[in-house]
N, C-alpha and C positions, 0 to 999 in steps of 0.2 A: 047894259050888256056885261056879262061876266065871262072873262077869258082866263083859262088856266095855262100857265107857261111852265113846262117841264124841262129841266136841264139835267142831263145824265152825267155819267162818270167824267171826272176830271175838269168839269167846267168851274168847279170851285177853286181850281188852281190857276185861273186866268191871272196874268200879270207875273206869274212865276214860271210857267212852262212854255217852252218853244216861243220865246218872245219874238223871234224873227217871223213866225207865222201868225201868232195871236195878238201880238203887241204887248205893251206893258201895263195896260189897264186891268184892274181887278174884277172879280165877279161882282163885288159891291158897285163898282163903277158901271158895270153892265146894267144892273138893276136900277141904279139911279138914272142912267140914260133912258131906259125904257119908261120909267115913271115920269120923267121930265117931258118926254115926247108925247105923253098922253094926258097932260094936265088939262087941256081944253077939250078933250074927247069924253064922250059919255060912256066910259068903260071902267069896269072894276077888274083889276088884275090880281091873280094869286100866283105866286112863284113857289115852285118846289124843285129842289135839287138834291140828288143823292148819287152816290157812287155804286149803288146796288140795284141790279136789274129787277129783282123780286119786289123791292120796295116801290119802284115805279109802277109795276103791275098792280100791287096792292093798293097804292094811292089812287091810281086811275079807276080801278074797279069800285073803290069805296066812295069816291067823290065826283065822278064824271057827271052825274045827274045835276050837280049844282052849277054847271057851266054851259054856256051857249056854244063855245068852241075851244079849241086846243091849239097851242103852238108847242112844238116839241123839238128840242135839240138833243137827240139821243146819244150824242158823242159816239164813242166806238161801238155802241150797241147798234148803230145804224147799219153796220156791215154784216151782222150775223144774227141778230136777235129775232128769231121767228116767234118767240113767245110775246115779244112786244108787238110784232105785226098782228098776231092773233088777237091780242088785247085791244088794239086800236080798231080792228074790224068789229069786234064784239060791242064796243061802246058806241060805235057809229055816230060820232060827232064830227062836225066840220073841223078839219085838222090841217095845219100847215107845218111842214118839216123845215127847220132852219139850220144853217151851219154858218159859223163865222168865216171860215176859210172856204175856198172853192175846192170841194172834195174831188171834182172832176179833173183837177190839175195837180193832184198829189199822187201818192203811192197807188199802185194798181188796186190793192185791197180796199182803199178808201173810196174808190170810184163806185163801189157797189153800195146801193141802198136797198135793203130788203123791204122798206116801207114806201119807197117812192111811188109805186103804182097803186097804193091804197089810200094815200093822203090826197087832199085836194090840190096841193101845190107844194113845191120845194123852192125855198129861197136860199141861195148859197153865195158865199164869197163877198158879202157886203159888210163884214164886220158887225158892229152893233146895229147898223142900219138894217141888217137882215131881219131883226126882230121888229123894228119900227114898220118896215114894209109889210111884214106878215100880219101885224095888228091891223093896219089899214085895210089890207086885203080881206082879212077875216071879218072885219066889221062890215065891209061891203057885201060879202057873201051872206051874212046872217040877217041883214036888214029885212 
C-alpha cells in the first residue's frame, strides 16, 4: 500500500514555532516518528511539505495516481483554501485530514475546516500520534 503524506505551510518550523502548542520536536522528528511507527506495517510512505498552496495542488494533481490514499495536514490552508478542497474532490482518493493541535479548542478562525466534509475523517489534537492513527485508519479503509 502506498500512502502520500502532505504537510502544508509552517510544518517545517516544528520545534521552533509556538512550542507551547506544538512542542519542541522538529519536522524531522515527526517524519522519524511516523517511519518508526510503520516499520512492521506493509506500507510505503511518501512525504511532501511545502509552504506554497499552488505547489501542493500541482503535486497532488501530478502524483495522486501513484497512491492508494492520502493524509494531509494543510496547516493554515485548512481554514480558507477552497482550491485545495476542489483539488481533493477531483483526485477522489481516500483522505484523512490531520492536525497536531486540537483546532476546535483554538482561535475561532482555526475551528473552521473547509475540507472537513469532503475527507473521510479528521484526526486532531493527538500530536504526532494524529498521523499514526490516520495511517492505521487509512490502511483499514483501503484493505
